[in-house]
C-alpha positions as CSV (number, residue, x, y, z in Angstrom):
1,X,17.1,-0.2,27.1
2,X,20.6,1.0,26.8
3,X,20.7,3.8,29.5
4,X,23.2,5.7,27.3
5,X,20.5,6.1,24.6
6,X,16.9,7.3,24.6
7,X,16.2,5.3,21.5
8,X,16.4,1.5,20.8
9,X,15.4,0.5,17.4
10,X,14.3,-3.1,16.5
11,X,14.2,-4.6,13.0
12,X,11.2,-6.9,12.4
13,X,10.2,-8.8,9.3
14,X,7.1,-10.0,7.4
15,X,6.5,-11.7,4.1
16,X,4.7,-9.3,1.7
17,X,4.4,-9.1,-2.1
18,X,6.4,-12.3,-2.4
19,X,9.4,-11.1,-0.5
20,X,10.7,-10.7,3.0
21,X,10.1,-7.0,3.9
22,X,11.8,-5.3,6.9
23,X,10.5,-2.6,9.2
24,X,12.0,-0.6,12.0
25,X,10.2,-0.3,15.3
26,X,10.8,2.1,18.2
27,X,8.8,0.9,21.3
28,X,9.1,4.2,23.1
29,X,6.4,3.4,25.7
30,X,4.4,6.0,27.6
31,X,5.9,9.4,28.5
32,X,6.6,10.7,25.0
33,X,4.9,13.4,22.9
34,X,5.5,13.5,19.1
35,X,4.8,15.7,16.1
36,X,5.0,14.3,12.7
37,X,3.7,13.7,9.2
38,X,3.3,9.9,9.3
39,X,0.3,8.7,7.3
40,X,-0.8,6.8,10.4
41,X,-0.8,8.7,13.7
42,X,0.6,11.9,12.3
43,X,-0.1,15.3,13.9
44,X,0.9,16.1,17.5
45,X,0.2,14.3,20.8
46,X,1.1,11.4,23.0
47,X,2.6,8.5,21.1
48,X,3.9,5.2,22.4
49,X,5.7,3.8,19.3
50,X,7.1,4.6,15.9
51,X,7.1,2.2,12.9
52,X,9.0,2.7,9.6
53,X,8.0,0.0,7.1
54,X,9.8,-0.8,3.9
55,X,7.4,-1.5,1.0
56,X,8.1,-2.5,-2.5
57,X,9.1,0.0,-5.2
58,X,6.0,1.1,-7.0
59,X,3.8,0.7,-3.9
60,X,0.2,1.2,-5.1
61,X,-2.1,0.5,-2.2
62,X,-4.6,3.3,-1.7
63,X,-5.1,2.6,2.0
64,X,-1.6,3.1,3.5
65,X,-2.9,4.0,6.9
66,X,-4.9,0.8,7.1
67,X,-1.9,-1.2,5.9
68,X,0.4,0.4,8.5
69,X,-2.2,-0.3,11.2
70,X,-2.1,-4.0,10.2
71,X,1.7,-4.0,10.4
72,X,1.6,-2.4,13.8
73,X,-0.9,-4.9,15.1
74,X,1.2,-7.7,13.9
75,X,4.1,-6.3,16.0
76,X,1.9,-6.2,19.1
77,X,2.0,-2.4,19.1
78,X,-1.0,-0.9,21.0
79,X,-2.1,2.5,22.2
80,X,-1.3,5.7,20.2
81,X,1.6,5.5,17.8
82,X,2.7,6.7,14.4
83,X,4.0,4.9,11.3
84,X,5.9,5.9,8.2
85,X,6.7,3.9,5.0
86,X,9.5,3.9,2.5
87,X,10.7,2.0,-0.5
88,X,14.3,2.6,0.7
89,X,16.3,-0.2,2.3
90,X,15.7,0.2,6.0
91,X,18.6,-2.1,6.8
92,X,20.8,0.7,5.6
93,X,19.5,3.3,8.0
94,X,21.9,5.9,9.4
95,X,21.9,7.5,12.8
96,X,23.7,10.1,14.9
97,X,23.6,11.6,18.3
98,X,24.5,15.1,19.6
99,X,24.3,16.1,23.3
100,X,21.5,13.6,24.0
101,X,19.5,14.3,20.8
102,X,19.2,11.3,18.4
103,X,18.3,11.1,14.7
104,X,17.6,7.8,12.9
105,X,17.2,8.2,9.1
106,X,16.2,5.9,6.2
107,X,17.3,7.4,2.9
108,X,16.0,6.8,-0.7
109,X,16.5,9.7,-3.1
110,X,15.0,8.2,-6.3
111,X,12.8,11.2,-6.9
112,X,14.8,14.3,-5.8
113,X,12.7,17.5,-6.1
114,X,12.5,21.1,-4.8
115,X,9.5,21.8,-2.7
116,X,8.5,24.8,-4.8
117,X,9.3,23.2,-8.2
118,X,7.1,24.8,-10.9
119,X,6.0,21.3,-12.1
120,X,6.2,19.0,-9.1
121,X,5.9,15.3,-9.8
122,X,2.4,13.9,-9.5
123,X,1.3,10.8,-7.6
124,X,2.8,9.0,-4.6
125,X,6.4,7.9,-4.7
126,X,7.5,6.0,-1.6
127,X,11.3,6.3,-2.1
128,X,11.5,8.9,0.7
129,X,13.8,10.2,3.3
130,X,12.2,9.3,6.7
131,X,13.5,11.0,9.8
132,X,12.9,10.0,13.4
133,X,14.4,12.8,15.7
134,X,14.3,12.4,19.5
135,X,14.9,14.9,22.3
136,X,15.0,13.4,25.8
137,X,13.4,16.4,27.4
138,X,10.0,18.1,27.6
139,X,9.3,20.8,25.0
140,X,6.2,23.0,24.5
141,X,3.9,22.5,21.6
142,X,5.3,25.6,19.9
143,X,8.9,24.4,20.6
144,X,8.0,20.9,19.2
145,X,6.8,22.4,16.0
146,X,9.9,24.5,15.9
147,X,12.0,21.3,16.4
148,X,10.3,19.7,13.4
149,X,11.1,22.8,11.3
150,X,14.7,22.8,12.5
151,X,15.1,19.1,11.6
152,X,13.7,19.7,8.1
153,X,16.1,22.6,7.6
154,X,19.0,20.4,8.7
155,X,17.9,17.7,6.2
156,X,17.9,20.2,3.4
157,X,21.4,21.5,4.4
158,X,22.7,17.9,4.4
159,X,21.3,17.2,0.9
160,X,22.9,20.3,-0.5
161,X,26.2,19.4,1.0
162,X,25.9,15.9,-0.4
163,X,25.6,17.4,-3.9
164,X,21.9,17.0,-4.5
165,X,20.0,19.8,-6.2
166,X,16.8,19.3,-4.2
167,X,15.1,19.9,-0.9
168,X,14.0,16.3,-0.5
169,X,11.6,13.8,-2.2
170,X,7.9,14.2,-2.8
171,X,7.1,11.7,0.0
172,X,9.5,12.5,2.8
173,X,8.2,12.1,6.3
174,X,9.3,13.1,9.7
175,X,8.6,12.4,13.4
176,X,10.0,14.4,16.3
177,X,9.6,13.0,19.8
178,X,10.1,14.8,23.1
179,X,9.5,13.8,26.7
180,X,6.1,14.5,28.3
181,X,5.8,16.1,31.7
182,X,8.0,18.5,33.6
183,X,8.7,22.1,32.8
184,X,8.8,22.4,29.0
185,X,11.5,24.1,27.0
186,X,9.8,26.8,25.0
187,X,12.1,26.9,22.1
188,X,13.2,24.5,19.3
189,X,15.0,26.7,16.7
190,X,18.4,25.9,15.4
191,X,20.2,28.0,18.0
192,X,18.1,26.8,21.0
193,X,19.5,24.3,23.5
194,X,17.8,21.3,22.0
195,X,17.2,22.6,18.5
196,X,21.0,23.0,17.9
197,X,21.7,19.5,19.1
198,X,18.9,17.9,17.1
199,X,19.9,19.9,13.9
200,X,23.5,18.5,14.1
201,X,22.3,15.0,14.7
202,X,19.8,15.1,11.8
203,X,22.4,16.8,9.5
204,X,25.0,14.1,10.1
205,X,22.5,11.2,9.7
206,X,21.0,12.6,6.5
207,X,24.4,13.4,5.0
208,X,25.7,9.9,5.7
209,X,22.5,8.4,4.3
210,X,22.5,10.6,1.2
211,X,26.1,9.7,0.4
212,X,25.5,6.0,0.9
213,X,22.3,6.1,-1.2
214,X,24.2,7.6,-4.1
215,X,26.8,4.8,-3.9
216,X,24.0,2.2,-3.8
217,X,22.3,3.7,-6.9
218,X,25.3,3.0,-9.2
219,X,23.7,0.2,-11.2
220,X,20.8,0.0,-8.6
221,X,17.6,-1.7,-9.5
222,X,15.9,-1.5,-6.1
223,X,16.7,-2.8,-2.6
224,X,17.8,-6.5,-2.5
225,X,15.0,-8.9,-1.7
226,X,14.6,-12.6,-0.8
227,X,11.5,-14.7,-0.7
228,X,11.8,-16.0,2.8
229,X,13.0,-14.7,6.2
230,X,16.7,-15.4,6.7
231,X,18.9,-15.5,9.8
232,X,19.8,-11.9,10.7
233,X,16.8,-10.3,9.2
234,X,15.3,-9.6,12.6
235,X,17.4,-7.6,15.1
236,X,16.7,-6.5,18.7
237,X,18.8,-3.3,18.6
238,X,20.1,-2.1,15.3
239,X,21.7,1.0,16.7
240,X,23.9,-1.2,18.9
241,X,25.6,-2.5,15.8
242,X,23.7,-5.8,15.6
243,X,22.3,-4.7,12.2
244,X,25.4,-5.0,9.9
245,X,24.3,-2.4,7.4
246,X,23.3,0.3,10.0
247,X,25.8,3.1,10.1
248,X,26.4,5.6,12.9
249,X,27.1,8.9,11.1
250,X,30.5,10.3,11.8
251,X,30.8,12.7,8.9
């Protein structure tokens, strides 16, 4: 692992629904506690890995947790972990760092909505903004929940600055990871030591992703697909620049 980063993201592939589908994998290993809303392994507790799987637009399986468990097993992931899914193009993920905090975001804003809309859309729509936010320090349970809230607030701020009239999409998901062991930091709000850093990282990554997603949707009919795995589909470290469409947010 790059000693300058707490996070190394791999891009893996599988053939599904007649096309090569990509997924992002963080093999964090032991020593991490996470809080999140992933359909598989959500909640709060020790987690060893995070998977973010791209699925087809119009995804209709009624057993997404089982599906994600199958994908995790195919990647050799074992022990406790969490998994998210999206119809957004995971190759175009954006990421940012601030003072050691890292945010990795996949962005699809096909169904923008306000959380308290009077008539919210019904059904599951997997376009999604998925956020992985990482703090390389121990944080208490209360502080971890506060970090999750802070990251969500930063996401909404970025969407508004990008010109979207929404707080997200109906199926957004998030995972916040902190180190296990040691004296935990009790706070995770936006003015706390780690909360402020994480907020800025999430804000930059989501803003860059939202702006890029808007550009892609000019004449967009879904992420590009191909029927077989191609050279360059898999990648050992997309944040190192090996994934040509991954962008480090500098906005």
